[in-house]
C-alpha positions in Angstrom: 0.0 0.0 0.0 1.4 3.4 -1.0 1.6 6.3 1.4 -1.0 8.2 -0.7 -3.3 5.2 -0.6 -3.6 5.4 3.2 -4.0 9.1 3.8 -7.1 11.0 4.6 -8.7 12.6 1.5 -11.2 15.4 1.3 -12.8 13.8 -1.7 -13.6 10.5 0.0 -15.7 10.1 3.2 -18.6 7.8 3.7 -20.5 8.2 6.9 -23.1 6.0 8.7 -26.4 6.5 6.9 -29.7 6.2 8.8 -31.9 4.2 6.5 -35.5 3.1 7.0 -37.1 0.4 5.0 -40.6 -1.1 5.4 -39.4 -3.4 8.2 -36.0 -2.2 9.2 -33.9 0.6 10.6 -30.2 0.7 9.6 -28.2 2.9 12.0 -25.1 3.3 14.1 -24.6 0.8 16.9 -25.7 1.9 20.4 -24.2 0.7 23.7 -27.7 0.0 24.9 -27.7 -2.9 22.4 -24.9 -4.6 24.4 -27.0 -7.6 25.7 -28.4 -8.3 22.2 -25.0 -7.8 20.6 -23.4 -10.4 22.9 -26.3 -12.8 22.1 -25.6 -12.4 18.3 -21.9 -12.4 18.6 -21.7 -15.5 20.8 -24.3 -17.6 18.9 -22.7 -20.9 17.8 -24.8 -20.7 14.6 -23.3 -17.3 13.8 -19.8 -18.0 14.9 -19.5 -21.2 12.8 -19.5 -19.0 9.7 -17.3 -16.2 11.0 -13.8 -15.8 12.3 -15.1 -14.3 15.5 -13.6 -15.6 18.8 -15.9 -16.5 21.7 -16.1 -13.3 23.8 -17.1 -12.8 27.4 -20.0 -10.5 28.0 -17.5 -7.8 29.1 -15.4 -8.2 25.9 -18.5 -8.1 23.7 -19.5 -4.8 25.3 -15.9 -3.4 24.6 -16.3 -4.6 21.0 -19.7 -3.0 20.7 -18.3 0.3 22.1 -15.6 0.2 19.4 -18.3 -0.3 16.8 -20.2 2.8 18.1 -17.2 4.8 17.0 -16.9 3.1 13.6 -19.1 5.7 11.8 -17.1 6.7 8.7 -14.8 5.5 6.1 -12.0 7.9 5.2 -8.8 5.9 5.4 -7.7 2.4 4.3 -8.8 -0.3 6.8 -11.5 2.0 8.3 -14.6 0.0 9.2 -18.2 1.4 9.0 -20.4 -0.7 11.4 -24.1 -0.5 10.8 -26.7 -2.0 13.1 -29.9 -3.6 11.7 -32.9 -3.1 13.8 -36.5 -4.4 13.4 -39.3 -3.6 15.8 -36.9 -1.8 18.1 -34.6 -4.8 18.5 -31.0 -5.3 17.1 -31.2 -8.2 14.7 -27.9 -7.9 12.8 -25.0 -5.9 11.4 -23.6 -4.8 8.1 -19.9 -3.8 8.0 -18.0 -2.0 5.3 -14.3 -2.0 5.4 -12.2 0.2 3.0 -9.5 -1.9 1.5 -8.0 0.5 -1.0 -8.5 4.3 -1.4 -6.8 4.9 -4.7 -9.6 5.8 -7.2 -8.5 3.3 -9.8 -8.4 0.4 -7.3 -10.8 1.5 -4.6 -12.2 -1.6 -2.9 -14.7 -2.0 -0.2 -15.3 -5.3 1.7 -18.9 -5.9 2.8 -20.1 -8.3 5.4 -23.3 -9.1 7.2 -24.6 -11.1 10.1 -28.1 -11.8 11.2 -29.4 -13.2 14.5 -30.4 -16.8 14.0 -34.0 -16.2 15.0 -34.3 -13.6 12.2 -32.5 -15.5 9.4 -34.3 -16.6 6.3 -36.6 -13.6 6.2 -34.7 -11.4 3.7 -33.5 -9.0 6.3 -29.8 -8.9 5.2 -30.9 -8.2 1.5 -33.4 -5.6 2.6 -30.8 -3.8 4.7 -27.9 -4.2 2.2 -29.7 -2.8 -0.9 -30.2 0.8 0.3 -26.7 0.7 2.0 -25.2 -0.3 -1.4 -27.2 2.4 -3.1 -25.6 5.0 -0.7 -22.2 3.5 -1.5 -22.8 3.7 -5.2 -24.0 7.3 -4.9 -21.0 8.4 -2.9 -18.0 6.3 -4.0 -16.5 6.4 -7.4 -14.9 3.4 -9.2 -15.6 0.9 -6.4 -15.0 -2.8 -6.4 -17.1 -4.7 -3.8 -15.8 -7.8 -2.1 -17.5 -10.2 0.3 -15.7 -13.2 1.9 -18.2 -15.9 2.7 -17.9 -19.3 4.4 -18.8 -21.8 1.6 -21.1 -23.8 4.0 -23.1 -20.7 4.6 -25.5 -21.3 1.7 -27.7 -18.4 2.6 -24.8 -15.9 2.4 -23.5 -17.5 -0.7 -27.0 -17.0 -2.3 -27.2 -13.4 -1.0 -23.8 -12.5 -2.5 -24.9 -13.9 -5.8 -28.3 -12.0 -5.5 -26.3 -8.8 -4.9 -24.5 -9.4 -8.3 -21.2 -10.5 -6.8 -19.3 -13.3 -8.6 -17.2 -16.0 -6.9 -13.5 -16.1 -7.3 -11.4 -19.0 -6.4 -10.8 -19.1 -2.6 -9.6 -21.5 -0.1 -11.5 -24.4 1.5 -12.6 -22.2 4.4 -13.9 -19.2 2.4 -15.3 -18.1 -0.9 -14.5 -14.6 -2.2 -17.1 -12.8 -4.2 -16.3 -9.7 -6.2 -18.4 -7.3 -8.2 -18.5 -3.7 -9.5 -20.3 -1.0 -7.7 -23.7 -1.9 -9.0 -26.8 -2.7 -7.1 -29.4 -5.1 -8.5 
């Protein structure tokens, strides 16, 4: 990574949007979601498809506090953490991580996680679509990347539904790549 690739730029800044859909609110994380965040983060069903370590309740609260500050992308490796809420309850998260800032190679990694009790209802897709519309409207020449566990068939299907194409990965992950277009 070049020095210029990592520096703050006035032409690039993506902040946490507040998005409402028919069923969902996509927003910044809140410390008051700590109990629910720990429940999501420590779920064996969620963790089997992520690289997340098992966290104590206290460590999960620290992690959530850090996420409350992850509200904009301006530098390489910045993370934008978005809470997904339905009926006043935290049900998941979308994260965007800036991997490259140079306009010609600008790359954003997207990921999502949904509480097991809310999976299979189209929540991730409903939340991701308007987020990706915001990205498309505010970021030029962007490549989107999602790293998905191949056994997570729902996330594999979602990546494809978002228009991302699989690249060869390793046995423990599948990498999907696509241009900054939303279907």
